C-alpha positions, 0 to 999 in steps of 0.5 A: 406265252402270255405277253405282259406289260413292264409293270407285270414283268416287274411283279413277276420278278418280285413273285419269283424272288418271294416264292422261289425263293431267290435274292434279287442279286442272285436273280440278276446273276441268273438273268445276265448269265443266261443272256451271256450264254446267247452272247457267247454263241454269237461271239464264237460264230461271228468273231472266230477270226478275232481272238479278243475283240474289245468289248465295251459295257455301258452302264448306268447306276440302276439294276439294269446296269447290274446286269451289264456288270455281270456281263463284264465279269463273265467276259473277263472269265472267258479271257475277253478284253472288256472295258466298263463305262459307268454314267455317274449321275449320282454318288451311289447306285442301286444296291444290286448295282453297287454289289456288282460294281464291287465284284468288278473292282475286286476282279480288276475289271477296268471301270471308267466313270463318265461324269461330264461331256468331256468324258464322253469325248474320250470314249474310243472305238470298240468292236462291240458295245453292250448297252446296260444303261437303262432298263424297261422301267424308264418313264421319261425320254433320255435327256442331258448326259444320258441322251448325249452318251446314247447319241455318241455310241449310236454314231460309233462303228461296231456291233451294238447289243442291248441287254433286256431293252435298248436304253431310252425305249419304253417297254410298253407300246402305249408309251413307246408309240409316242417317242417319235423324237426320243434318243434311243440306243440303236441295237443290232441285237437285243437279249430280252429277259423271259419274253418280248416287250410289247414295244418290240412288236410294232414297226415304229419302235421295234426297229430299235431292238434289232434282232430280238432273242428271248432269254428264259431266266426261270421266272416262277411259272405260277405267276402267269396263271393269274394273268389274263392272256389277251395278248399271246406270243405264238410258240412252236407247239402250234405245229403239232399235227392231227393224228394221221392214219394210213387208211386216210383218203384224200377227201378226208383231208379236205377239199379246198376251192381257190377263187382267184386270178384275172388277166395278168394275175393268174400267177397269184391263183397258181401260188395260192392253189399250190400252197393249199395242196402242199399244206395238206389239203387233200383236194384243190379246185381252182376257179378261174377266168377262162383265159387262165385254163390252159396255162393253169392246167399245164403248170399245175396238173394236180389241181382241178379247174373250173372256169367262169363264163367270162374270158378275162375276169371272174363275174359269176361266182360258183356254188361252193356248198360241196367244198370244205373251205374257200380261199378268195381274192389273190389276183381277182382284179377289180372289174365292176362286174367282179365287185357286183358278183362278189357282193351277191355271192358273199351273202350266201357263204356258210362254209369257212372262208379266207378273204385276201388281196383283191377280195379285201379291196372289193369288200372295202368298196362294198362297205362304202356302197352298202353300210349294212354289208357284213362278212360271213361269220368267223371268216378270216381277213388277211390284210396288210396295213394298206388293205386294212386302211382301205377296208376300215379307215386310215390309222396314224400308226400301227398300234392305233391300227391294232386297236381298231382291228380289235374293234372291227373283229368284234363288230363283224365277228371275224378273224383279222390277220394283220400282216406285219413283221410280227403278224397279229391274229385277232379273234372275235373276242378281241384276243391277239396272237403275235407271230414269233416266226418269219423274216424280211424274206417274206417281203416279196410279191406273192408271199401273201398268196402263199399264206392264203393257200396255207390258211385255206388248207388249214380250214379244209383240214377241219381246224377252227378258223382262229386255230387255222389262222394261227397255224398258217401264219406261224408255218408261213414264217417258219418257211422263211426262217428255214430258207434264211437258214439255208443262206437265201438272201432273197427269195420268190414266193415259189420258194415258199411253196417248195419249202412246204414239202418239208414242214407241213 
């Protein structure tokens, strides 16, 4: 799915109204009804022992408020206790808002107008708050009574849910990243229409949206054909597998080598090697320092092992010409001779490679020492934000870092996997793919080593580097989502490796 700006989404609405055709009022009804179906499931799951939680719908007077009024009507039809609050800053609202307000009045839904600060003080507590105050078309930070209302609701207890976008947050990251001191509705859940807003994808602004649920509202598909897809939201069809044959041999599924480990960091090599084999590589060889040999062979007999001449770290990097893919970096360490050996070795690499962890830190050092240093063509780099900043220079925020990564991916002709809540896979042409899977279970030691192994397996199986990176990142997130669904509150990286048996 292409990721659009708020202006493009508005155009998409207009295109749908014209070409379906459908009235704006009916499109609003459809959108709010679709979001309500998600909300109804949430109520039934989380408030099963509470027959009628008090639900407050907070509205402005624009079209987004119309969505909230449809919500209120549907809640009443479900027999729920609902109270509507309308922030009244002018005599009349938008045409669609006024039409839905009239419907609410005709249905007997209680509506209270908020016209001054005293009115705000009279708002009681409710179990659930529905934010339909402002939509994604907001162009300036909330001020005055609007800001005071949002602050008042944020300070109250209860579950907070935003329709389409939290009020006060700009939809486009270019503007939202500047909202450091803005007053913004703090949602637990956001039901966003049709697709993610770009401001939801970055840590500085995405936290306001809480858990995001994308609600399809049937916008006309032909509109997307005319839109250039420089930013894309990854979708489940990524996990379609290459056709397998019962006559396949292990070497037809690829032979991967993992160059990893040093004294005290053998676990990283073990995790990445196990992940590579679990993710479908037919053969895996681990290249390790000598100290790791016995423990590795005991812990993971399915892998083959080669060792460096050195006892505690790798200095003499192997000839990799017989392998289908290379994963390098987990636990590699930063010994001066490791750095020197890596620099001489990387110049000759011609096969698909993913560089992670200490491999990235070594590359950062080599870039400082040798300004003409270059990466193998189409290699995959997998940095988190600190590793990226060490590689290419410090950035002030995640949006600036993304733009810098786009620049560096083009400059070095590489794929950069910029790890975050919505990991961005950046291709050499500057296209960006945002991951739609995963959760905070992945914030644990060794999680990145598992990803390295999965990427290496995808490369060994013959996927093009950009496709290998996309599939691996998406699958890595699916593993965490599966564990979360099973009730895991915390995990260790080995849990991801075990979960691979059900998903790869």
